[in-house]
MARVOKOL-307901 format. One record per atom (N, C-alpha, C): residue in three letters; atom name; x, y, z. Coordinates in Angstrom, 1 decimal. Layout:
<rs>
<r><aa>ala</aa><at>CA</at><px>X</px><py>Y</py><pz>Z</pz></r>
...
</rs>
This chain:
<rs>
<r><aa>met</aa><at>N</at><px>23.9</px><py>-36.3</py><pz>41.6</pz></r>
<r><aa>met</aa><at>CA</at><px>23.4</px><py>-36.0</py><pz>40.2</pz></r>
<r><aa>met</aa><at>C</at><px>24.2</px><py>-36.8</py><pz>39.2</pz></r>
<r><aa>thr</aa><at>N</at><px>23.5</px><py>-37.5</py><pz>38.3</pz></r>
<r><aa>thr</aa><at>CA</at><px>24.2</px><py>-38.2</py><pz>37.3</pz></r>
<r><aa>thr</aa><at>C</at><px>24.8</px><py>-37.3</py><pz>36.2</pz></r>
<r><aa>ser</aa><at>N</at><px>25.8</px><py>-37.9</py><pz>35.5</pz></r>
<r><aa>ser</aa><at>CA</at><px>26.3</px><py>-37.0</py><pz>34.4</pz></r>
<r><aa>ser</aa><at>C</at><px>25.3</px><py>-36.7</py><pz>33.4</pz></r>
<r><aa>arg</aa><at>N</at><px>24.4</px><py>-37.6</py><pz>33.1</pz></r>
<r><aa>arg</aa><at>CA</at><px>23.3</px><py>-37.3</py><pz>32.2</pz></r>
<r><aa>arg</aa><at>C</at><px>22.4</px><py>-36.2</py><pz>32.6</pz></r>
<r><aa>ser</aa><at>N</at><px>22.1</px><py>-36.1</py><pz>33.9</pz></r>
<r><aa>ser</aa><at>CA</at><px>21.2</px><py>-35.0</py><pz>34.4</pz></r>
<r><aa>ser</aa><at>C</at><px>22.0</px><py>-33.7</py><pz>34.4</pz></r>
<r><aa>arg</aa><at>N</at><px>23.3</px><py>-33.8</py><pz>34.6</pz></r>
<r><aa>arg</aa><at>CA</at><px>24.2</px><py>-32.6</py><pz>34.6</pz></r>
<r><aa>arg</aa><at>C</at><px>24.2</px><py>-32.0</py><pz>33.2</pz></r>
<r><aa>leu</aa><at>N</at><px>24.4</px><py>-32.9</py><pz>32.2</pz></r>
<r><aa>leu</aa><at>CA</at><px>24.4</px><py>-32.5</py><pz>30.8</pz></r>
<r><aa>leu</aa><at>C</at><px>23.1</px><py>-31.9</py><pz>30.4</pz></r>
<r><aa>ser</aa><at>N</at><px>22.0</px><py>-32.5</py><pz>30.9</pz></r>
<r><aa>ser</aa><at>CA</at><px>20.7</px><py>-32.0</py><pz>30.6</pz></r>
<r><aa>ser</aa><at>C</at><px>20.5</px><py>-30.6</py><pz>31.2</pz></r>
<r><aa>lys</aa><at>N</at><px>20.9</px><py>-30.4</py><pz>32.4</pz></r>
<r><aa>lys</aa><at>CA</at><px>20.8</px><py>-29.1</py><pz>33.1</pz></r>
<r><aa>lys</aa><at>C</at><px>21.6</px><py>-28.1</py><pz>32.4</pz></r>
<r><aa>lys</aa><at>N</at><px>22.9</px><py>-28.4</py><pz>32.0</pz></r>
<r><aa>lys</aa><at>CA</at><px>23.7</px><py>-27.5</py><pz>31.2</pz></r>
<r><aa>lys</aa><at>C</at><px>23.1</px><py>-27.1</py><pz>29.9</pz></r>
<r><aa>lys</aa><at>N</at><px>22.5</px><py>-28.1</py><pz>29.2</pz></r>
<r><aa>lys</aa><at>CA</at><px>21.8</px><py>-27.8</py><pz>28.0</pz></r>
<r><aa>lys</aa><at>C</at><px>20.7</px><py>-26.8</py><pz>28.2</pz></r>
<r><aa>glu</aa><at>N</at><px>19.9</px><py>-27.0</py><pz>29.2</pz></r>
<r><aa>glu</aa><at>CA</at><px>18.8</px><py>-26.1</py><pz>29.5</pz></r>
<r><aa>glu</aa><at>C</at><px>19.3</px><py>-24.7</py><pz>29.8</pz></r>
<r><aa>glu</aa><at>N</at><px>20.3</px><py>-24.6</py><pz>30.6</pz></r>
<r><aa>glu</aa><at>CA</at><px>20.9</px><py>-23.3</py><pz>30.9</pz></r>
<r><aa>glu</aa><at>C</at><px>21.4</px><py>-22.6</py><pz>29.7</pz></r>
<r><aa>ser</aa><at>N</at><px>22.1</px><py>-23.4</py><pz>28.8</pz></r>
<r><aa>ser</aa><at>CA</at><px>22.6</px><py>-22.8</py><pz>27.6</pz></r>
<r><aa>ser</aa><at>C</at><px>21.5</px><py>-22.3</py><pz>26.7</pz></r>
<r><aa>glu</aa><at>N</at><px>20.4</px><py>-23.1</py><pz>26.6</pz></r>
<r><aa>glu</aa><at>CA</at><px>19.2</px><py>-22.7</py><pz>25.8</pz></r>
<r><aa>glu</aa><at>C</at><px>18.6</px><py>-21.4</py><pz>26.4</pz></r>
<r><aa>leu</aa><at>N</at><px>18.5</px><py>-21.3</py><pz>27.7</pz></r>
<r><aa>leu</aa><at>CA</at><px>17.9</px><py>-20.1</py><pz>28.3</pz></r>
<r><aa>leu</aa><at>C</at><px>18.8</px><py>-18.9</py><pz>28.0</pz></r>
<r><aa>glu</aa><at>N</at><px>20.1</px><py>-19.1</py><pz>28.1</pz></r>
<r><aa>glu</aa><at>CA</at><px>21.0</px><py>-18.0</py><pz>27.9</pz></r>
<r><aa>glu</aa><at>C</at><px>20.9</px><py>-17.6</py><pz>26.4</pz></r>
<r><aa>thr</aa><at>N</at><px>20.8</px><py>-18.5</py><pz>25.5</pz></r>
<r><aa>thr</aa><at>CA</at><px>20.6</px><py>-18.2</py><pz>24.1</pz></r>
<r><aa>thr</aa><at>C</at><px>19.4</px><py>-17.4</py><pz>23.9</pz></r>
<r><aa>glu</aa><at>N</at><px>18.3</px><py>-17.8</py><pz>24.5</pz></r>
<r><aa>glu</aa><at>CA</at><px>17.0</px><py>-17.1</py><pz>24.4</pz></r>
<r><aa>glu</aa><at>C</at><px>17.1</px><py>-15.7</py><pz>24.9</pz></r>
<r><aa>glu</aa><at>N</at><px>17.8</px><py>-15.5</py><pz>26.0</pz></r>
<r><aa>glu</aa><at>CA</at><px>18.0</px><py>-14.1</py><pz>26.6</pz></r>
<r><aa>glu</aa><at>C</at><px>18.8</px><py>-13.3</py><pz>25.7</pz></r>
<r><aa>asn</aa><at>N</at><px>19.9</px><py>-13.9</py><pz>25.1</pz></r>
<r><aa>asn</aa><at>CA</at><px>20.7</px><py>-13.1</py><pz>24.2</pz></r>
<r><aa>asn</aa><at>C</at><px>20.0</px><py>-12.7</py><pz>22.9</pz></r>
<r><aa>glu</aa><at>N</at><px>19.1</px><py>-13.6</py><pz>22.4</pz></r>
<r><aa>glu</aa><at>CA</at><px>18.3</px><py>-13.3</py><pz>21.2</pz></r>
<r><aa>glu</aa><at>C</at><px>17.3</px><py>-12.2</py><pz>21.5</pz></r>
<r><aa>lys</aa><at>N</at><px>16.7</px><py>-12.2</py><pz>22.7</pz></r>
<r><aa>lys</aa><at>CA</at><px>15.8</px><py>-11.2</py><pz>23.1</pz></r>
<r><aa>lys</aa><at>C</at><px>16.5</px><py>-9.8</py><pz>23.2</pz></r>
<r><aa>arg</aa><at>N</at><px>17.7</px><py>-9.8</py><pz>23.8</pz></r>
<r><aa>arg</aa><at>CA</at><px>18.4</px><py>-8.6</py><pz>23.9</pz></r>
<r><aa>arg</aa><at>C</at><px>18.8</px><py>-8.0</py><pz>22.5</pz></r>
<r><aa>leu</aa><at>N</at><px>19.2</px><py>-8.9</py><pz>21.6</pz></r>
<r><aa>leu</aa><at>CA</at><px>19.5</px><py>-8.5</py><pz>20.3</pz></r>
<r><aa>leu</aa><at>C</at><px>18.3</px><py>-7.9</py><pz>19.5</pz></r>
<r><aa>tyr</aa><at>N</at><px>17.2</px><py>-8.6</py><pz>19.7</pz></r>
<r><aa>tyr</aa><at>CA</at><px>15.9</px><py>-8.2</py><pz>19.1</pz></r>
<r><aa>tyr</aa><at>C</at><px>15.6</px><py>-6.8</py><pz>19.6</pz></r>
<r><aa>asn</aa><at>N</at><px>15.6</px><py>-6.6</py><pz>20.9</pz></r>
<r><aa>asn</aa><at>CA</at><px>15.3</px><py>-5.3</py><pz>21.4</pz></r>
<r><aa>asn</aa><at>C</at><px>16.2</px><py>-4.2</py><pz>21.0</pz></r>
<r><aa>lys</aa><at>N</at><px>17.5</px><py>-4.6</py><pz>20.9</pz></r>
<r><aa>lys</aa><at>CA</at><px>18.5</px><py>-3.6</py><pz>20.4</pz></r>
<r><aa>lys</aa><at>C</at><px>18.2</px><py>-3.2</py><pz>19.0</pz></r>
<r><aa>leu</aa><at>N</at><px>17.8</px><py>-4.1</py><pz>18.1</pz></r>
<r><aa>leu</aa><at>CA</at><px>17.4</px><py>-3.8</py><pz>16.8</pz></r>
<r><aa>leu</aa><at>C</at><px>16.1</px><py>-3.0</py><pz>16.7</pz></r>
<r><aa>arg</aa><at>N</at><px>15.2</px><py>-3.2</py><pz>17.6</pz></r>
<r><aa>arg</aa><at>CA</at><px>14.0</px><py>-2.5</py><pz>17.6</pz></r>
<r><aa>arg</aa><at>C</at><px>14.0</px><py>-1.2</py><pz>18.3</pz></r>
<r><aa>tyr</aa><at>N</at><px>15.1</px><py>-0.9</py><pz>18.9</pz></r>
<r><aa>tyr</aa><at>CA</at><px>15.2</px><py>0.4</py><pz>19.7</pz></r>
<r><aa>tyr</aa><at>C</at><px>15.0</px><py>1.6</py><pz>18.7</pz></r>
<r><aa>gly</aa><at>N</at><px>15.5</px><py>1.5</py><pz>17.5</pz></r>
<r><aa>gly</aa><at>CA</at><px>15.4</px><py>2.6</py><pz>16.6</pz></r>
<r><aa>gly</aa><at>C</at><px>13.9</px><py>2.9</py><pz>16.3</pz></r>
<r><aa>glu</aa><at>N</at><px>13.1</px><py>1.8</py><pz>16.1</pz></r>
<r><aa>glu</aa><at>CA</at><px>11.7</px><py>1.9</py><pz>15.9</pz></r>
<r><aa>glu</aa><at>C</at><px>11.0</px><py>2.5</py><pz>17.1</pz></r>
<r><aa>phe</aa><at>N</at><px>11.4</px><py>2.1</py><pz>18.3</pz></r>
<r><aa>phe</aa><at>CA</at><px>10.9</px><py>2.6</py><pz>19.5</pz></r>
<r><aa>phe</aa><at>C</at><px>11.1</px><py>4.1</py><pz>19.6</pz></r>
<r><aa>arg</aa><at>N</at><px>12.3</px><py>4.6</py><pz>19.3</pz></r>
<r><aa>arg</aa><at>CA</at><px>12.6</px><py>6.0</py><pz>19.4</pz></r>
<r><aa>arg</aa><at>C</at><px>11.7</px><py>6.8</py><pz>18.3</pz></r>
<r><aa>lys</aa><at>N</at><px>11.5</px><py>6.2</py><pz>17.2</pz></r>
<r><aa>lys</aa><at>CA</at><px>10.7</px><py>6.9</py><pz>16.1</pz></r>
<r><aa>lys</aa><at>C</at><px>9.3</px><py>7.0</py><pz>16.6</pz></r>
<r><aa>phe</aa><at>N</at><px>8.7</px><py>6.0</py><pz>17.2</pz></r>
<r><aa>phe</aa><at>CA</at><px>7.3</px><py>6.1</py><pz>17.6</pz></r>
<r><aa>phe</aa><at>C</at><px>7.2</px><py>6.9</py><pz>18.9</pz></r>
<r><aa>gln</aa><at>N</at><px>8.3</px><py>7.0</py><pz>19.7</pz></r>
<r><aa>gln</aa><at>CA</at><px>8.3</px><py>7.8</py><pz>20.9</pz></r>
<r><aa>gln</aa><at>C</at><px>8.2</px><py>9.3</py><pz>20.4</pz></r>
<r><aa>lys</aa><at>N</at><px>9.0</px><py>9.6</py><pz>19.4</pz></r>
<r><aa>lys</aa><at>CA</at><px>9.0</px><py>11.0</py><pz>18.9</pz></r>
<r><aa>lys</aa><at>C</at><px>7.6</px><py>11.4</py><pz>18.4</pz></r>
<r><aa>leu</aa><at>N</at><px>7.0</px><py>10.5</py><pz>17.6</pz></r>
<r><aa>leu</aa><at>CA</at><px>5.7</px><py>10.7</py><pz>17.0</pz></r>
<r><aa>leu</aa><at>C</at><px>4.6</px><py>10.9</py><pz>18.1</pz></r>
<r><aa>ala</aa><at>N</at><px>4.7</px><py>10.0</py><pz>19.1</pz></r>
<r><aa>ala</aa><at>CA</at><px>3.7</px><py>10.0</py><pz>20.2</pz></r>
<r><aa>ala</aa><at>C</at><px>3.8</px><py>11.3</py><pz>21.0</pz></r>
<r><aa>glu</aa><at>N</at><px>5.0</px><py>11.7</py><pz>21.2</pz></r>
<r><aa>glu</aa><at>CA</at><px>5.2</px><py>13.0</py><pz>22.0</pz></r>
<r><aa>glu</aa><at>C</at><px>4.7</px><py>14.2</py><pz>21.2</pz></r>
<r><aa>glu</aa><at>N</at><px>4.7</px><py>14.1</py><pz>19.9</pz></r>
<r><aa>glu</aa><at>CA</at><px>4.2</px><py>15.2</py><pz>19.0</pz></r>
<r><aa>glu</aa><at>C</at><px>2.7</px><py>15.1</py><pz>18.9</pz></r>
<r><aa>gly</aa><at>N</at><px>2.1</px><py>14.1</py><pz>19.5</pz></r>
<r><aa>gly</aa><at>CA</at><px>0.6</px><py>14.0</py><pz>19.5</pz></r>
<r><aa>gly</aa><at>C</at><px>0.0</px><py>13.1</py><pz>18.4</pz></r>
<r><aa>asp</aa><at>N</at><px>0.9</px><py>12.4</py><pz>17.7</pz></r>
<r><aa>asp</aa><at>CA</at><px>0.4</px><py>11.5</py><pz>16.6</pz></r>
<r><aa>asp</aa><at>C</at><px>-0.3</px><py>10.3</py><pz>17.3</pz></r>
<r><aa>cys</aa><at>N</at><px>-1.6</px><py>10.0</py><pz>17.0</pz></r>
<r><aa>cys</aa><at>CA</at><px>-2.3</px><py>9.0</py><pz>17.6</pz></r>
<r><aa>cys</aa><at>C</at><px>-1.8</px><py>7.6</py><pz>17.2</pz></r>
<r><aa>cys</aa><at>N</at><px>-1.4</px><py>7.4</py><pz>16.0</pz></r>
<r><aa>cys</aa><at>CA</at><px>-0.8</px><py>6.1</py><pz>15.6</pz></r>
<r><aa>cys</aa><at>C</at><px>0.5</px><py>5.8</py><pz>16.3</pz></r>
<r><aa>gly</aa><at>N</at><px>1.3</px><py>6.9</py><pz>16.4</pz></r>
<r><aa>gly</aa><at>CA</at><px>2.6</px><py>6.8</py><pz>17.1</pz></r>
<r><aa>gly</aa><at>C</at><px>2.3</px><py>6.4</py><pz>18.6</pz></r>
<r><aa>gln</aa><at>N</at><px>1.3</px><py>7.0</py><pz>19.2</pz></r>
<r><aa>gln</aa><at>CA</at><px>1.0</px><py>6.8</py><pz>20.6</pz></r>
<r><aa>gln</aa><at>C</at><px>0.5</px><py>5.3</py><pz>20.7</pz></r>
<r><aa>tyr</aa><at>N</at><px>-0.2</px><py>4.8</py><pz>19.8</pz></r>
<r><aa>tyr</aa><at>CA</at><px>-0.7</px><py>3.4</py><pz>19.9</pz></r>
<r><aa>tyr</aa><at>C</at><px>0.5</px><py>2.5</py><pz>19.7</pz></r>
<r><aa>met</aa><at>N</at><px>1.4</px><py>2.7</py><pz>18.8</pz></r>
<r><aa>met</aa><at>CA</at><px>2.5</px><py>1.8</py><pz>18.6</pz></r>
<r><aa>met</aa><at>C</at><px>3.5</px><py>1.9</py><pz>19.8</pz></r>
<r><aa>leu</aa><at>N</at><px>3.6</px><py>3.0</py><pz>20.3</pz></r>
<r><aa>leu</aa><at>CA</at><px>4.5</px><py>3.2</py><pz>21.5</pz></r>
<r><aa>leu</aa><at>C</at><px>3.9</px><py>2.4</py><pz>22.7</pz></r>
<r><aa>ala</aa><at>N</at><px>2.5</px><py>2.5</py><pz>22.8</pz></r>
<r><aa>ala</aa><at>CA</at><px>1.9</px><py>1.7</py><pz>23.9</pz></r>
<r><aa>ala</aa><at>C</at><px>2.1</px><py>0.2</py><pz>23.7</pz></r>
<r><aa>ile</aa><at>N</at><px>2.0</px><py>-0.3</py><pz>22.5</pz></r>
<r><aa>ile</aa><at>CA</at><px>2.2</px><py>-1.7</py><pz>22.2</pz></r>
<r><aa>ile</aa><at>C</at><px>3.7</px><py>-2.1</py><pz>22.5</pz></r>
<r><aa>met</aa><at>N</at><px>4.6</px><py>-1.2</py><pz>22.2</pz></r>
<r><aa>met</aa><at>CA</at><px>6.0</px><py>-1.5</py><pz>22.4</pz></r>
<r><aa>met</aa><at>C</at><px>6.3</px><py>-1.5</py><pz>23.9</pz></r>
<r><aa>tyr</aa><at>N</at><px>5.8</px><py>-0.6</py><pz>24.7</pz></r>
<r><aa>tyr</aa><at>CA</at><px>5.9</px><py>-0.6</py><pz>26.1</pz></r>
<r><aa>tyr</aa><at>C</at><px>5.3</px><py>-1.8</py><pz>26.7</pz></r>
<r><aa>thr</aa><at>N</at><px>4.1</px><py>-2.1</py><pz>26.3</pz></r>
<r><aa>thr</aa><at>CA</at><px>3.3</px><py>-3.2</py><pz>26.9</pz></r>
<r><aa>thr</aa><at>C</at><px>4.1</px><py>-4.6</py><pz>26.7</pz></r>
<r><aa>asn</aa><at>N</at><px>4.7</px><py>-4.7</py><pz>25.5</pz></r>
<r><aa>asn</aa><at>CA</at><px>5.3</px><py>-6.0</py><pz>25.2</pz></r>
<r><aa>asn</aa><at>C</at><px>6.8</px><py>-6.0</py><pz>25.4</pz></r>
<r><aa>gly</aa><at>N</at><px>7.4</px><py>-4.9</py><pz>25.8</pz></r>
<r><aa>gly</aa><at>CA</at><px>8.8</px><py>-4.8</py><pz>26.0</pz></r>
<r><aa>gly</aa><at>C</at><px>9.6</px><py>-4.9</py><pz>24.7</pz></r>
<r><aa>val</aa><at>N</at><px>9.1</px><py>-4.3</py><pz>23.6</pz></r>
<r><aa>val</aa><at>CA</at><px>9.8</px><py>-4.4</py><pz>22.4</pz></r>
<r><aa>val</aa><at>C</at><px>10.6</px><py>-3.1</py><pz>22.2</pz></r>
<r><aa>gly</aa><at>N</at><px>11.9</px><py>-3.2</py><pz>22.1</pz></r>
<r><aa>gly</aa><at>CA</at><px>12.8</px><py>-2.0</py><pz>21.9</pz></r>
<r><aa>gly</aa><at>C</at><px>13.0</px><py>-1.2</py><pz>23.2</pz></r>
<r><aa>thr</aa><at>N</at><px>12.4</px><py>-1.7</py><pz>24.2</pz></r>
<r><aa>thr</aa><at>CA</at><px>12.5</px><py>-1.0</py><pz>25.5</pz></r>
<r><aa>thr</aa><at>C</at><px>12.1</px><py>-2.0</py><pz>26.6</pz></r>
<r><aa>lys</aa><at>N</at><px>12.4</px><py>-1.6</py><pz>27.9</pz></r>
<r><aa>lys</aa><at>CA</at><px>11.9</px><py>-2.5</py><pz>29.0</pz></r>
<r><aa>lys</aa><at>C</at><px>10.4</px><py>-2.4</py><pz>29.1</pz></r>
<r><aa>ala</aa><at>N</at><px>9.8</px><py>-3.6</py><pz>29.3</pz></r>
<r><aa>ala</aa><at>CA</at><px>8.3</px><py>-3.6</py><pz>29.4</pz></r>
<r><aa>ala</aa><at>C</at><px>7.9</px><py>-2.7</py><pz>30.6</pz></r>
<r><aa>asp</aa><at>N</at><px>6.8</px><py>-2.0</py><pz>30.3</pz></r>
<r><aa>asp</aa><at>CA</at><px>6.2</px><py>-1.1</py><pz>31.3</pz></r>
<r><aa>asp</aa><at>C</at><px>4.8</px><py>-1.0</py><pz>31.0</pz></r>
<r><aa>glu</aa><at>N</at><px>4.0</px><py>-1.8</py><pz>31.7</pz></r>
<r><aa>glu</aa><at>CA</at><px>2.5</px><py>-1.8</py><pz>31.4</pz></r>
<r><aa>glu</aa><at>C</at><px>1.8</px><py>-0.5</py><pz>31.7</pz></r>
<r><aa>lys</aa><at>N</at><px>2.3</px><py>0.2</py><pz>32.8</pz></r>
<r><aa>lys</aa><at>CA</at><px>1.7</px><py>1.5</py><pz>33.1</pz></r>
<r><aa>lys</aa><at>C</at><px>1.9</px><py>2.5</py><pz>32.0</pz></r>
<r><aa>leu</aa><at>N</at><px>3.1</px><py>2.6</py><pz>31.5</pz></r>
<r><aa>leu</aa><at>CA</at><px>3.3</px><py>3.6</py><pz>30.4</pz></r>
<r><aa>leu</aa><at>C</at><px>2.6</px><py>3.1</py><pz>29.2</pz></r>
<r><aa>gly</aa><at>N</at><px>2.5</px><py>1.8</py><pz>28.9</pz></r>
<r><aa>gly</aa><at>CA</at><px>1.8</px><py>1.3</py><pz>27.8</pz></r>
<r><aa>gly</aa><at>C</at><px>0.3</px><py>1.7</py><pz>27.9</pz></r>
<r><aa>ala</aa><at>N</at><px>-0.2</px><py>1.6</py><pz>29.0</pz></r>
<r><aa>ala</aa><at>CA</at><px>-1.7</px><py>1.9</py><pz>29.2</pz></r>
<r><aa>ala</aa><at>C</at><px>-1.9</px><py>3.4</py><pz>29.1</pz></r>
<r><aa>glu</aa><at>N</at><px>-0.9</px><py>4.2</py><pz>29.6</pz></r>
<r><aa>glu</aa><at>CA</at><px>-1.1</px><py>5.7</py><pz>29.5</pz></r>
<r><aa>glu</aa><at>C</at><px>-1.1</px><py>6.1</py><pz>28.0</pz></r>
<r><aa>trp</aa><at>N</at><px>-0.2</px><py>5.6</py><pz>27.2</pz></r>
<r><aa>trp</aa><at>CA</at><px>-0.1</px><py>5.9</py><pz>25.8</pz></r>
<r><aa>trp</aa><at>C</at><px>-1.3</px><py>5.4</py><pz>25.0</pz></r>
<r><aa>met</aa><at>N</at><px>-1.8</px><py>4.2</py><pz>25.4</pz></r>
<r><aa>met</aa><at>CA</at><px>-3.0</px><py>3.6</py><pz>24.8</pz></r>
<r><aa>met</aa><at>C</at><px>-4.2</px><py>4.5</py><pz>25.0</pz></r>
<r><aa>ile</aa><at>N</at><px>-4.3</px><py>5.0</py><pz>26.2</pz></r>
<r><aa>ile</aa><at>CA</at><px>-5.5</px><py>5.9</py><pz>26.5</pz></r>
<r><aa>ile</aa><at>C</at><px>-5.4</px><py>7.2</py><pz>25.8</pz></r>
<r><aa>lys</aa><at>N</at><px>-4.2</px><py>7.7</py><pz>25.7</pz></r>
<r><aa>lys</aa><at>CA</at><px>-4.0</px><py>9.0</py><pz>24.9</pz></r>
<r><aa>lys</aa><at>C</at><px>-4.4</px><py>8.8</py><pz>23.5</pz></r>
<r><aa>ser</aa><at>N</at><px>-4.0</px><py>7.7</py><pz>22.9</pz></r>
<r><aa>ser</aa><at>CA</at><px>-4.3</px><py>7.4</py><pz>21.5</pz></r>
<r><aa>ser</aa><at>C</at><px>-5.9</px><py>7.2</py><pz>21.3</pz></r>
<r><aa>ala</aa><at>N</at><px>-6.5</px><py>6.5</py><pz>22.3</pz></r>
<r><aa>ala</aa><at>CA</at><px>-7.9</px><py>6.2</py><pz>22.2</pz></r>
<r><aa>ala</aa><at>C</at><px>-8.7</px><py>7.5</py><pz>22.4</pz></r>
<r><aa>glu</aa><at>N</at><px>-8.2</px><py>8.4</py><pz>23.2</pz></r>
<r><aa>glu</aa><at>CA</at><px>-8.9</px><py>9.7</py><pz>23.4</pz></r>
<r><aa>glu</aa><at>C</at><px>-8.9</px><py>10.6</py><pz>22.2</pz></r>
<r><aa>gln</aa><at>N</at><px>-7.9</px><py>10.3</py><pz>21.3</pz></r>
<r><aa>gln</aa><at>CA</at><px>-7.9</px><py>11.0</py><pz>20.0</pz></r>
<r><aa>gln</aa><at>C</at><px>-8.8</px><py>10.4</py><pz>19.0</pz></r>
<r><aa>gly</aa><at>N</at><px>-9.4</px><py>9.2</py><pz>19.3</pz></r>
<r><aa>gly</aa><at>CA</at><px>-10.3</px><py>8.5</py><pz>18.4</pz></r>
<r><aa>gly</aa><at>C</at><px>-9.6</px><py>7.4</py><pz>17.6</pz></r>
<r><aa>phe</aa><at>N</at><px>-8.4</px><py>7.0</py><pz>17.9</pz></r>
<r><aa>phe</aa><at>CA</at><px>-7.7</px><py>6.0</py><pz>17.1</pz></r>
<r><aa>phe</aa><at>C</at><px>-8.4</px><py>4.7</py><pz>17.4</pz></r>
<r><aa>cys</aa><at>N</at><px>-9.1</px><py>4.1</py><pz>16.4</pz></r>
<r><aa>cys</aa><at>CA</at><px>-9.9</px><py>2.9</py><pz>16.5</pz></r>
<r><aa>cys</aa><at>C</at><px>-9.2</px><py>1.7</py><pz>17.1</pz></r>
<r><aa>gln</aa><at>N</at><px>-8.0</px><py>1.5</py><pz>16.7</pz></r>
<r><aa>gln</aa><at>CA</at><px>-7.3</px><py>0.3</py><pz>17.2</pz></r>
<r><aa>gln</aa><at>C</at><px>-7.0</px><py>0.4</py><pz>18.7</pz></r>
<r><aa>ala</aa><at>N</at><px>-6.7</px><py>1.6</py><pz>19.2</pz></r>
<r><aa>ala</aa><at>CA</at><px>-6.5</px><py>1.9</py><pz>20.6</pz></r>
<r><aa>ala</aa><at>C</at><px>-7.8</px><py>1.7</py><pz>21.4</pz></r>
<r><aa>arg</aa><at>N</at><px>-8.9</px><py>2.2</py><pz>20.8</pz></r>
<r><aa>arg</aa><at>CA</at><px>-10.2</px><py>2.0</py><pz>21.5</pz></r>
<r><aa>arg</aa><at>C</at><px>-10.6</px><py>0.5</py><pz>21.6</pz></r>
<r><aa>ser</aa><at>N</at><px>-10.3</px><py>-0.2</py><pz>20.5</pz></r>
<r><aa>ser</aa><at>CA</at><px>-10.6</px><py>-1.6</py><pz>20.4</pz></r>
<r><aa>ser</aa><at>C</at><px>-9.8</px><py>-2.4</py><pz>21.5</pz></r>
<r><aa>thr</aa><at>N</at><px>-8.5</px><py>-2.0</py><pz>21.5</pz></r>
<r><aa>thr</aa><at>CA</at><px>-7.6</px><py>-2.7</py><pz>22.5</pz></r>
<r><aa>thr</aa><at>C</at><px>-8.0</px><py>-2.4</py><pz>23.9</pz></r>
<r><aa>leu</aa><at>N</at><px>-8.4</px><py>-1.2</py><pz>24.2</pz></r>
<r><aa>leu</aa><at>CA</at><px>-8.9</px><py>-0.9</py><pz>25.6</pz></r>
<r><aa>leu</aa><at>C</at><px>-10.2</px><py>-1.6</py><pz>25.9</pz></r>
<r><aa>ala</aa><at>N</at><px>-11.1</px><py>-1.8</py><pz>24.9</pz></r>
<r><aa>ala</aa><at>CA</at><px>-12.3</px><py>-2.5</py><pz>25.1</pz></r>
<r><aa>ala</aa><at>C</at><px>-12.0</px><py>-4.0</py><pz>25.4</pz></r>
<r><aa>leu</aa><at>N</at><px>-11.0</px><py>-4.5</py><pz>24.6</pz></r>
<r><aa>leu</aa><at>CA</at><px>-10.7</px><py>-5.9</py><pz>24.9</pz></r>
<r><aa>leu</aa><at>C</at><px>-10.1</px><py>-6.1</py><pz>26.3</pz></r>
<r><aa>tyr</aa><at>N</at><px>-9.2</px><py>-5.2</py><pz>26.7</pz></r>
<r><aa>tyr</aa><at>CA</at><px>-8.7</px><py>-5.2</py><pz>28.0</pz></r>
<r><aa>tyr</aa><at>C</at><px>-9.8</px><py>-5.2</py><pz>29.1</pz></r>
<r><aa>ser</aa><at>N</at><px>-10.8</px><py>-4.4</py><pz>28.8</pz></r>
<r><aa>ser</aa><at>CA</at><px>-11.9</px><py>-4.3</py><pz>29.8</pz></r>
<r><aa>ser</aa><at>C</at><px>-12.7</px><py>-5.5</py><pz>29.8</pz></r>
<r><aa>met</aa><at>N</at><px>-13.0</px><py>-6.1</py><pz>28.6</pz></r>
<r><aa>met</aa><at>CA</at><px>-13.8</px><py>-7.4</py><pz>28.6</pz></r>
<r><aa>met</aa><at>C</at><px>-13.0</px><py>-8.5</py><pz>29.3</pz></r>
<r><aa>lys</aa><at>N</at><px>-11.7</px><py>-8.5</py><pz>29.2</pz></r>
<r><aa>lys</aa><at>CA</at><px>-10.9</px><py>-9.6</py><pz>29.8</pz></r>
<r><aa>lys</aa><at>C</at><px>-10.6</px><py>-9.3</py><pz>31.3</pz></r>
<r><aa>gly</aa><at>N</at><px>-11.1</px><py>-8.1</py><pz>31.8</pz></r>
<r><aa>gly</aa><at>CA</at><px>-10.8</px><py>-7.8</py><pz>33.1</pz></r>
<r><aa>gly</aa><at>C</at><px>-9.4</px><py>-7.2</py><pz>33.4</pz></r>
<r><aa>asn</aa><at>N</at><px>-8.8</px><py>-6.8</py><pz>32.3</pz></r>
<r><aa>asn</aa><at>CA</at><px>-7.4</px><py>-6.3</py><pz>32.3</pz></r>
<r><aa>asn</aa><at>C</at><px>-7.3</px><py>-4.8</py><pz>32.1</pz></r>
<r><aa>ala</aa><at>N</at><px>-8.4</px><py>-4.1</py><pz>32.4</pz></r>
<r><aa>ala</aa><at>CA</at><px>-8.4</px><py>-2.7</py><pz>32.1</pz></r>
<r><aa>ala</aa><at>C</at><px>-7.3</px><py>-2.0</py><pz>32.9</pz></r>
<r><aa>pro</aa><at>N</at><px>-6.6</px><py>-1.0</py><pz>32.3</pz></r>
<r><aa>pro</aa><at>CA</at><px>-5.5</px><py>-0.4</py><pz>33.0</pz></r>
<r><aa>pro</aa><at>C</at><px>-5.9</px><py>0.4</py><pz>34.2</pz></r>
<r><aa>asn</aa><at>N</at><px>-5.2</px><py>0.2</py><pz>35.3</pz></r>
<r><aa>asn</aa><at>CA</at><px>-5.4</px><py>1.0</py><pz>36.5</pz></r>
<r><aa>asn</aa><at>C</at><px>-4.4</px><py>2.1</py><pz>36.6</pz></r>
<r><aa>leu</aa><at>N</at><px>-4.9</px><py>3.3</py><pz>36.3</pz></r>
<r><aa>leu</aa><at>CA</at><px>-4.0</px><py>4.5</py><pz>36.4</pz></r>
<r><aa>leu</aa><at>C</at><px>-4.3</px><py>5.4</py><pz>37.5</pz></r>
</rs>
């Protein structure tokens, strides 16, 4: 391996490490929002359930968990929350409907 390719590889590794650190920091900052929506969702708030579903699905403020995301999305949709219903319809149209 040439010194140029070693430098290039080190640069790539450094960039990946920086991305991972930025993602960890972002999630740490979003954890407070996650907890707020989790509390609302558990109290039965359909908007809180929808936001919690989005956060679980995308791993924002928490570890990504598509199953929990789908469960909260369905709970929100069952209460008639339009955005949750639309999201589930889009999942279904794309063939990504949640399997629970």
